[in-house]
N, C-alpha and C positions, 0 to 999 in steps of 0.2 A: 123336790120342787113343789111348791104349793099350787093349789088350783088357781089362785088369783094371779100368780106369775105366768102360768101357761095360757091363760085366756086373755091377758092384757093386749089391747090393740089401740091403734090411734083413734082419735075422735072421728066420728062419722064424716064431718066436713073435710078433715085432712085426708081420709081415705078416698073420698069422692074426688078431691083434687088430684090425688095421686093416680087414680084410674084415668082421669081426663088426660093427664100428662102421658100415661102409657099409650092411650089411644092416639095422641098426637105424634107419638114416636120420638119424643124428646128424651135423649139420653138413656134409653132402656132397650136393650136388644132382646130381652126375654120374650116380650109379646110378639115381636116380629118373627123370632125363631119358632115359637110355639104355633103361630098361625101358619107359617110355611110348612111345618111338620104335619099339623092336623088337618088343615084345610086345603093345602096345595099338594099334599102327598109326598113331600120330600122325606128321605130317610133321616134318621137322627144324625148320621155323619154328614150328610149333605147340608142340613140346616146348621150344623156346628161349623162347617167350613165357610159357608156363605156369610154367616154373621160373626165370624172370627171369635167363636166361643171356644176356649181351650179344653173343655171337658164335656164328654158325652153325657156323663151323669147329671150335669147341670141341666142340659136340654131335657133329659128324661124326667127329672124332678119338676121342672117348670111345666112340662106337659101334664104330668099327674096333678099338680096343683091347679092348673087351668081347668082340667076336666072336673075336678072336685068342687072348685069354688069360683070359676070364671075369672075375668080380668082382675077383680079385686083381690084374688088369692095371690097374685104376683106382686102385690105391694108389700115391701118389707115390713115386718113387725118390729116394734121397738125392742131393743135389746138392753141388757144390763140392768142395773139396779135403779129403782125409782129414786128421784131426788128426795132427800130427807126434808121433811116439813118441820120447821122450827115451831116449838110450842110457845104460845103467848104466856108471858110471865106476869 
């Protein structure tokens, strides 16, 4: 995997909007589960059950990402291949 592929992220304005959506709690359980785990002292299993998350490893990974990069780290990164740019002929 090339360096460009590993570091590719959304545009800053897209990431900022995604962080705002996470803060509003619209459609994303990760932030709520992480805050319950880290700030309210729930165990991983308790947070998993409360937020109906099927995997403990997801909660652990989200907590690790949150500690490393804050709320912005919980925003999904683009996946897959970049769209092909057509050359002008």
